[in-house]
N, C-alpha and C positions, 0 to 999 in steps of 0.2 A: 357322282356315281353310285348304286347301289351295289351293296356287296351281296347281298341276299335279295332276291326276287321270286315270290311265289304267285300264280296267277290259277284261279279256278281250280284251286285245291279240292279234293273232294276222298271221303273215307267212310266207308259203312261196315258195320261189325254186324253180322246178323241182319235184322230188322233196325238196328239204332246207327243213324247217321250221323257221324262223329261231328264231319267237316261238310261242310255245302256249300264249295265254290269260294274257299278261303284267297282272300288277296292280301298281298304283304310286298312293302318295300323297307328294306333295310339301310340306311344311307351308312356309307364307306366311313370308318375313324367313329361312329356314334356309338354312344352305349345306349342300348335298345331296350325298353322293357317291354317285354312280352304278357298282358296284363291277363287274368283269367280266373274264375274260381275254379276250386276243383273237378276235375271231370270236362271241363270246358274243350280240352282237345289241344292242350298246350304242349304234352309229352306225345303225342299223335304226330303234332306237325313236327315234332323235331326229329322223331324216327325217321320221318319220310326227306326231312334234309339233309340226314344221314345216310339215305338209301338203305334203311335196315327194314322199312316198310312200304312197301307197294301202291301207290297213291290209286283209287279207282279212275280217277280223271286228275286234269292239270298237270302244272309242270313247275320244277323248281330249280330255281339257277343259282350258283353261288360262284362269284365274280365272274360271272358270263358265261359259265359250264354249266350244262344242263345234269343234274344230278340223274342217274340210272340205278335203278333198284339192283341190289345185289353185288353190284361191281363199279361205284364210282369214283371216278376219277378225281372228282373233286375233292377227295376227303384230305387229300394232303393239303387242303387249304384250309383244314378246320381241325378244333381243339373242341373236345367234349368233355365234359365234367356232370356225368348222371347225377338225380338225387341223393340216391345215396351209392357212394363210389365204394367198390371193394376191391380190396388189395391184397397181397401174399402176406399173413402177418407176420412170419417168421424173419420178413427184409426190414432192413433199417430204410430211411427216406433216401439215401443216396444207391442204396441198391436197387430200389424199387426203379429210380429213374432211370438208373444203367440197364437194367431188364427191357423198360419201355422203349429206350433209345436204341437198344441192341436189335430188335424185333424190328424196327421201323427202318432199320440200315443205317442208322448214326454211325461217324465213327467214334471210337473210344475217347480221344485227345479232345472231341466236340462235346462229346456227352459228358465228361469230366468237368471242363470248362462250365457249357452252359447250364449244367445240371447243378453247378455251386452257385452261378447267378441267381438261378431260380428258386433255391433252396432259402439264400439270401432275402430275395423278394417278398415270399411267402412268411419270412421268421421261423424257418427251420433250420437254419445253417446251424452247426454246432450239435445238432439234437442225434445223441447216439442211440435211442430206446428202439426197438423193434415196432413197428406199426402196431402189432397187437396190442401195446400198452397207451397209443394214442388216443385222446378225447375225440369227440366228433369233430369240433372245430379245427385240431388238428389234421384231422383226416380230410376236410373239406381242404385245407390249404397246401396239401400236399397234392391232390387232387387237381386243384389248380396247377400246380407247378406242371404234373404230367401231362394237362391238355395245352399247355404251352408248351412242352419241349420242342415239338416240330415247327416253332415260329409261325402258327395259325394266321391266317388274314381274317377267320374268323373264329371266335372262341363263343360256343353256346355252352350256356350254363342252366340246368333244369332244377328249379328250387334252391338255390345253393345256400340261401341262409332261413329255410322253413324250421328247422329242427335247432336252430341255435339260440344261444342266451343273448342277450345284447350286446357284452363284449364280443362275441365271437362274430357277430353279424357284422358288427363295424369294423374287424378286421378283414372280412372276406370282401366287404364293399369298398372300402381303401385300396383294397389288391385290384380289384377290379377298376377302380377309378384310374389307378395308377397303369395301367395297360394299354390304354386308350390309344396314344400316342400311334403304337406298335400295332394294335390289330382293332377290331370290331367287334364289340360285346355284344351277346343276343343271350338276357336271361329271362325266363319264365317265371313269375312269381304272382302271388296272390297277398305279398305283403305292400303295401300301397307307400308307407312310408321310406321304404327301400327305394322304390321308383323315384319317388320325389326328392330324395338324398344326392343320387347321383346320377339319372338318366339327361340324356339330351333329347329322345325320342321315345314314345311310346305308342303301342299299340291295344285296343281293348277287345278281347275275344268273348263272343257268347254266342250260343246258340249255334257255333259252326261258322260262323261269320266274323269278320273284323269289322266291328262297329264303328269305331274311331281310331285313326291313326294319323301320326304327325310330330314334330318337334312339340315338346311337350309347352313351350312358351306360346306357340300357334294355338293350341287345343286351349290352352286356358283363357287366350283371348277372345277364340271365338265363341266357348260358352262362357265369357264373364257374368257375373252375375248381376242381378238389378237391385241386390239388396246393399244396406249401406247399416255401417254400426256407427251408431251415435253414443259418445261418452259425456256425459252429462254433468255438470260441477255440484249439481243438488238432488240426491235423490228422490227427495219430497216432489221434484217436478216430474218424476213417471206418472203416476195416477192420472193427472190431469192431461198429458200425452196419449196414455193409453185409451181414455175416454173419447180423447178428438180424433186420434187415428188407429182405426178398429184393427188395422192389420199388424200392428207394432208387437213385438216382442221382446220379453224382457229375461236376456239371456245372462246376466251377471248384473253387480251392485252399479247404480248410475249408469247402467248401458240400456240401450233400445235399439232393436233391429228393425228395420222397415223397408218395406218393397216400394221401389219408385216406379209406381202405375199410374200413367197419364198424368205427368208431372207434378206427383207425390211431394217430390222433394222441394220444390219451389212452393208449397203449400206449408212444409216443416218449417223450411227458414222463416217464411213470412211469420208463423205462429212465433216462431223463437223470438222472433224482433219483436212483434206485438205484445207478449206477454214477458219480454226482459229476461228470458231463460237463458243463464250463460251457459255455453258450451265447451268443452276443452277441445274435441276433435271431431269430426264425420271422416269415413272413411269408406269405399266400395269396398264390398267383402268380396275377397276373391274366390274362386271355386277349388274347392279342393280335390282332388284325384278321387277320395271317398265318395263326394258328390256325383264326381261325373261315373264312377265307375257304378252306382247303384242307380242311375238315370238308365244306363246301359242295359243293365242288367232287369230293369222294370219294364223296358219298353215291349 
């Protein structure tokens, strides 16, 4: 089942068309990376999922219910963490969660119990300082706790790690990974290593449309590289190989990379055998998300 489905979504600001018939499907209980460079339309899409922005055309469905601009009934299914969350700085973390719980109609006993669990989940249990003294990473963690307070079926995070140091990024990614059992996670990003680390599925947004989407394993298999990495025993064999195979590259000591065009792999193996060149390993190079992203952007 798809937790989120978007069909033919279009949005234009003035003479600039941001979304040009976007189609997107996010499976239930996936961690879905919504990938695109800055200005690609990721935040615009998320605002329309939340019913905060009216599309020019198309439809958005969350858990089978259509989103309606301005008064969306599906928002009780959704938790949202903006790219720069704002808080009442004079509150403590428990006070802020209590405030959020009260305005959404939660019982005080439930707020206290579940709020404590969430603060423990995000590593803020026992934190007594007021929010004004929080670091950026602590604010992001409190933002995730707030977004999870209503036990959402869909958690949306807009660039949750973009301004964090490596330690803060790891903490946020670990939290998102830990909640997958209970909710579907959609997060936008341009940090491809974050997607490779935790995502089950992804979509590449460029020029207002999704160019590639699906499970990460299937995407990589579909765009599998025809390049091979060969690790040689002797560095001295590289010049003769580069002379014989013109497309070879030399990325590192004792290594060559070549593209398998027209059975070049068999020619290379035959050459190794004829010239008695010792080889440590030959492996197909998997495409990186960076390679795929650059391919999408340059189309």
